C-alpha positions as CSV (number, residue, x, y, z in Angstrom):
1,M,173.9,134.6,32.0
2,G,171.3,135.2,29.3
3,E,170.5,137.3,26.3
4,D,168.0,140.2,26.0
5,G,165.8,140.8,23.0
6,A,168.5,142.7,21.2
7,G,170.8,139.8,21.4
8,R,172.8,141.2,24.3
9,T,173.9,139.0,27.1
10,T,172.2,139.8,30.4
11,P,173.9,139.2,33.7
12,G,172.5,136.3,35.9
13,W,171.9,138.5,38.9
14,V,169.5,140.7,36.9
15,H,167.5,137.7,35.8
16,N,167.2,136.4,39.4
17,A,166.1,139.8,40.8
18,A,163.4,140.0,38.2
19,S,162.0,136.6,39.3
20,V,161.9,137.6,43.0
21,A,160.0,140.8,42.1
22,V,157.4,138.9,40.2
23,G,156.9,136.5,43.2
24,L,156.4,139.3,45.6
25,L,153.9,140.9,43.4
26,L,151.8,137.7,43.3
27,V,151.7,137.5,47.1
28,A,150.9,141.2,47.6
29,V,147.8,141.3,45.4
30,P,145.6,138.9,47.5
31,V,146.6,140.6,50.7
32,V,145.5,144.0,49.3
33,V,142.2,142.5,48.2
34,V,141.4,141.0,51.6
35,A,142.4,144.2,53.3
36,Y,140.1,146.3,51.1
37,G,137.2,144.0,51.8
38,H,137.7,144.3,55.5
39,F,137.8,148.1,55.5
40,A,134.8,148.2,53.1
41,D,132.8,146.1,55.6
42,D,133.6,148.5,58.3
43,D,132.0,151.3,56.3
44,K,128.7,149.4,56.1
45,P,125.9,149.9,58.8
46,T,125.7,147.0,61.2
47,S,122.7,145.3,62.9
48,R,123.4,144.0,66.4
49,A,121.4,141.4,68.3
50,P,119.9,142.5,71.6
51,V,122.1,141.8,74.6
52,G,121.7,138.3,75.9
53,T,120.6,136.8,72.7
54,P,122.8,133.9,71.6
55,S,124.7,134.6,68.5
56,G,124.3,131.1,67.2
57,P,121.2,128.8,66.8
58,T,119.4,127.8,69.9
59,P,120.2,124.2,70.9
60,S,117.3,121.7,70.8
61,G,115.4,121.7,74.1
62,S,116.8,125.1,75.3
63,V,115.0,128.4,75.6
64,S,116.7,131.6,74.2
65,V,116.7,134.6,76.6
66,S,115.6,138.0,75.4
67,S,115.9,141.3,77.1
68,A,113.0,142.7,75.2
69,P,110.3,144.1,77.5
70,T,107.1,142.0,78.0
71,T,103.6,143.3,77.9
72,G,100.7,142.5,80.2
73,P,100.6,141.6,84.0
74,S,102.7,138.7,85.3
75,P,100.9,135.4,85.8
76,D,100.0,134.4,89.4
77,P,102.2,131.7,90.9
78,L,100.8,128.2,91.0
79,P,99.4,127.3,94.5
80,T,101.3,125.0,96.7
81,A,99.8,121.7,97.8
82,T,99.0,121.6,101.5
83,G,98.3,117.9,101.7
84,E,96.6,115.1,99.9
85,T,93.2,113.5,99.8
86,C,93.1,109.8,99.5
87,V,90.2,107.6,98.5
88,P,90.1,103.7,98.4
89,G,90.9,102.0,95.2
90,S,88.6,99.3,93.8
91,L,86.6,97.7,96.6
92,T,86.0,94.1,97.4
93,N,82.8,93.3,99.3
94,L,83.6,91.7,102.6
95,T,80.8,90.3,104.9
96,V,81.8,89.7,108.5
97,V,79.8,88.0,111.2
98,S,80.5,88.1,115.0
99,F,78.6,85.7,117.2
100,N,78.9,84.5,120.8
101,I,77.6,80.9,120.1
102,E,77.4,79.7,123.8
103,S,79.1,76.5,122.8
104,A,76.3,75.8,120.3
105,H,73.7,75.3,123.1
106,A,70.0,75.7,122.3
107,A,67.4,77.0,124.7
108,D,66.7,73.4,125.9
109,G,70.4,72.8,126.8
110,S,71.1,70.5,123.8
111,V,74.1,71.0,121.6
112,Q,73.0,72.0,118.1
113,L,76.3,72.2,116.1
114,E,74.7,71.1,112.8
115,L,72.0,73.8,113.2
116,L,74.7,76.4,114.0
117,A,76.6,75.4,110.8
118,R,73.4,75.7,108.6
119,T,72.6,79.1,110.2
120,L,76.1,80.5,109.6
121,K,76.1,79.3,106.0
122,S,72.7,81.0,105.4
123,W,74.2,84.4,106.4
124,K,76.7,84.0,103.5
125,P,79.7,85.5,105.4
126,D,83.3,85.8,104.3
127,V,84.8,86.0,107.8
128,V,83.2,84.7,111.0
129,L,84.4,85.7,114.5
130,L,83.2,83.4,117.2
131,Q,83.2,83.4,121.0
132,E,82.5,80.7,123.6
133,V,83.8,77.9,121.4
134,D,84.6,74.4,122.7
135,K,87.3,72.1,121.5
136,D,87.3,68.4,122.5
137,Q,85.2,69.1,125.6
138,L,83.1,66.3,127.1
139,R,80.0,68.5,127.5
140,T,79.8,69.1,123.8
141,G,80.7,65.6,122.5
142,R,84.5,66.0,122.2
143,V,84.1,68.0,118.9
144,D,86.6,70.5,117.6
145,M,83.9,73.1,116.9
146,A,86.1,75.5,114.9
147,S,87.3,72.7,112.6
148,Y,83.8,71.2,112.2
149,L,82.2,74.6,111.3
150,G,85.1,75.4,108.9
151,Q,84.6,72.2,107.1
152,K,80.8,72.7,106.8
153,L,81.3,76.2,105.4
154,G,84.3,75.2,103.3
155,F,86.4,77.8,105.1
156,S,89.8,77.9,106.7
157,S,89.6,77.9,110.5
158,T,91.6,78.6,113.6
159,F,91.0,78.2,117.3
160,G,92.3,80.4,120.2
161,P,92.4,78.3,123.4
162,N,92.1,80.3,126.6
163,M,90.8,77.8,129.3
164,A,91.0,74.1,129.9
165,G,87.7,72.2,130.3
166,R,86.9,70.5,133.6
167,A,87.0,67.1,131.9
168,G,89.7,67.9,129.3
169,G,89.5,69.8,126.1
170,Q,89.6,73.6,125.7
171,Y,87.5,76.7,125.6
172,G,88.1,79.9,123.8
173,T,87.5,81.8,120.5
174,A,87.6,80.9,116.9
175,L,87.9,82.5,113.4
176,L,86.5,81.1,110.1
177,S,87.5,82.6,106.8
178,R,86.6,82.1,103.1
179,Y,90.1,83.6,102.5
180,P,93.4,82.0,103.3
181,I,94.7,82.5,106.8
182,K,98.4,83.7,106.6
183,S,99.2,83.8,110.3
184,V,97.6,83.4,113.7
185,E,98.4,84.6,117.2
186,N,96.4,84.1,120.4
187,T,97.4,86.4,123.3
188,R,96.1,85.7,126.8
189,L,94.7,88.8,128.5
190,P,95.2,89.9,132.1
191,R,92.7,88.7,134.7
192,L,91.8,89.0,138.3
193,P,92.1,86.1,140.7
194,G,89.1,83.8,140.2
195,D,88.2,85.2,136.8
196,E,88.0,83.2,133.6
197,Q,91.0,83.4,131.4
198,R,90.2,85.5,128.2
199,G,92.3,86.1,125.1
200,L,92.7,88.1,121.9
201,L,92.8,86.0,118.8
202,H,94.5,87.7,115.8
203,A,94.7,86.3,112.3
204,V,96.1,87.9,109.1
205,L,93.9,87.1,106.1
206,D,94.9,87.2,102.4
207,V,91.9,89.0,100.8
208,D,92.5,88.8,97.0
209,G,96.2,89.6,97.5
210,A,95.8,92.2,100.2
211,D,96.4,91.6,103.9
212,L,93.6,92.2,106.5
213,S,93.9,91.8,110.2
214,A,90.9,90.1,112.0
215,Y,90.6,90.1,115.8
216,V,88.2,88.2,118.0
217,V,87.5,89.7,121.5
218,H,85.8,88.2,124.5
219,L,86.1,90.3,127.7
220,Q,85.5,89.4,131.3
221,H,81.8,89.6,132.2
222,T,82.0,89.9,136.0
223,S,84.3,92.9,136.5
224,T,84.7,96.4,135.0
225,R,88.2,96.5,136.5
226,A,89.1,93.4,134.6
227,R,87.6,94.6,131.4
228,M,89.5,97.9,131.6
229,S,92.8,96.0,132.1
230,Q,92.0,93.7,129.1
231,I,90.9,96.5,126.7
232,T,93.9,98.6,127.6
233,T,96.2,95.6,126.8
234,I,94.3,95.1,123.5
235,R,94.9,98.7,122.6
236,R,98.6,98.3,123.2
237,L,98.7,95.1,121.1
238,V,96.7,96.4,118.2
239,A,98.6,99.7,118.1
240,R,101.6,97.7,116.6
241,D,99.5,96.5,113.7
242,P,99.6,98.8,110.6
243,L,97.1,96.7,108.5
244,P,93.5,97.5,107.9
245,K,91.5,95.6,110.5
246,V,88.2,94.3,111.7
247,M,87.6,93.5,115.4
248,G,84.5,91.8,116.7
249,G,83.2,90.0,119.7
250,D,81.5,90.1,123.1
251,F,82.9,93.1,125.0
252,N,80.5,92.7,127.9
253,A,80.2,96.5,128.1
254,H,77.6,99.1,127.2
255,P,78.2,101.7,124.5
256,G,78.6,104.5,127.0
257,S,81.0,102.6,129.3
258,S,84.6,103.6,129.9
259,V,85.6,100.2,128.4
260,M,84.0,101.1,125.1
261,A,85.5,104.6,125.2
262,V,88.9,102.9,125.1
263,A,87.7,100.5,122.5
264,R,86.8,103.3,120.2
265,T,90.3,104.7,120.3
266,I,91.4,101.3,118.8
267,A,89.0,101.2,115.9
268,T,85.6,102.7,114.8
269,D,82.3,101.3,115.9
270,T,80.5,100.2,112.8
271,W,76.9,100.3,114.1
272,P,76.5,104.1,114.6
273,L,77.6,104.5,110.9
274,V,75.4,102.1,109.1
275,G,73.2,100.3,111.6
276,S,69.6,101.2,112.3
277,G,68.0,101.4,115.8
278,P,69.7,100.6,119.2
279,G,71.5,97.4,118.0
280,L,70.6,95.4,121.1
281,T,72.2,91.9,121.3
282,V,71.4,90.3,124.6
283,P,69.5,88.3,125.7
284,R,68.6,86.6,122.4
285,I,64.9,86.8,123.2
286,A,63.7,90.4,123.9
287,P,67.2,91.9,124.0
288,R,67.8,94.8,126.4
289,A,71.4,95.6,126.0
290,R,74.1,96.1,123.4
291,I,77.4,94.4,124.4
292,D,78.5,92.8,121.1
293,Y,80.4,95.0,118.6
294,L,82.1,95.1,115.2
295,L,84.9,97.7,114.9
296,Q,87.0,98.5,111.9
297,T,89.8,100.7,110.5
298,G,90.7,101.0,106.9
299,L,87.4,99.5,105.7
300,V,84.3,101.2,104.2
301,P,81.1,100.3,106.2
302,V,78.2,99.6,103.9
303,N,75.5,97.9,106.0
304,M,75.1,96.3,109.4
305,Q,72.3,94.2,111.0
306,V,71.5,92.3,114.2
307,L,70.4,88.8,113.4
308,T,68.4,86.5,115.5
309,P,69.8,82.9,115.5
310,P,67.8,79.8,116.6
311,L,70.4,79.1,119.4
312,S,72.7,80.7,122.0
313,D,71.9,83.5,124.5
314,H,73.2,86.2,122.2
315,R,72.1,87.6,118.9
316,A,74.6,87.8,116.1
317,L,76.1,90.8,114.2
318,W,76.3,90.9,110.4
319,A,78.2,93.7,108.6
320,R,79.2,94.3,105.0
321,Y,82.3,96.4,104.2
322,G,84.1,97.6,101.2
323,F,87.8,96.6,101.4
324,S,90.3,98.0,99.0
325,T,92.7,95.3,97.7
326,T,94.6,97.8,95.5
327,G,95.5,100.4,98.0
328,A,94.4,104.1,98.1
329,V,94.4,106.6,95.3
330,C,95.8,110.0,96.6
331,L,95.6,113.4,94.9
332,P,97.2,116.7,96.2
333,S,94.8,119.0,98.0
334,F,95.2,122.8,98.1
335,G,94.3,124.9,101.1
């Protein structure tokens, strides 16, 4: 119960009803205001983004899509690479000598190993490929020629024995290298009955951190059939080798022979690329034939010469190559 302004007493239920009415009025006013604002916005003209345009900000790194028409012709598509062109990286000069030394015999029959060492040194090679080399044979003073020549040049050396000497010792091929020799393998080649045993000497060299295969060849001199069998075997052996390579020696075959046709499927003959003249190598005095060769794959021929030594019945081959120790640099090519 309560009193009104005239002093009359007001029933309690009237007072409570009035309080409820005031509360409802306070809630209704904001609702009306919000509703009015909503309908007022609907009456305003709107500006809509084109279809496909994101309504919010474009995320970093993304591209917004627009359906607006573009002007001008469409750009041509980029061409597709059809292959690659590779060139050698930085090149190291590599000088290679191949020489059939005839067991260091001079024209008078004397053994001139010291003269041979001085001669080789004067040519300033990095790698030397030798044929007809003796080791501990009586006829040449029981000297290990490969080891002796290596010491004189300050090179590493290895010997490939193919035959036993009549009075002991051995006969075969050898390799001398300014660079470390990582591995060596000597493979005996097929021969006919009565023929001399020949072999293929293979060494892997560490040339400033890059591997290079070096091969020494000496084929049978009396039989084309034997040489064909030997060069075919060499082709099979070398085909397994993925490394850049140089191959040199006495092939006992003329440039136009079937033997050399097979040899050129193994590696490239250096002389026609950078040599001058016919490149004749035998006999040493007034040569009439070319039977000694330097072949290569993965090297860049720079120069090649035939040198006349003071001993042996052959002339020597000298070649300079560029050898990439950093691999090839390849760029895409477009057809």
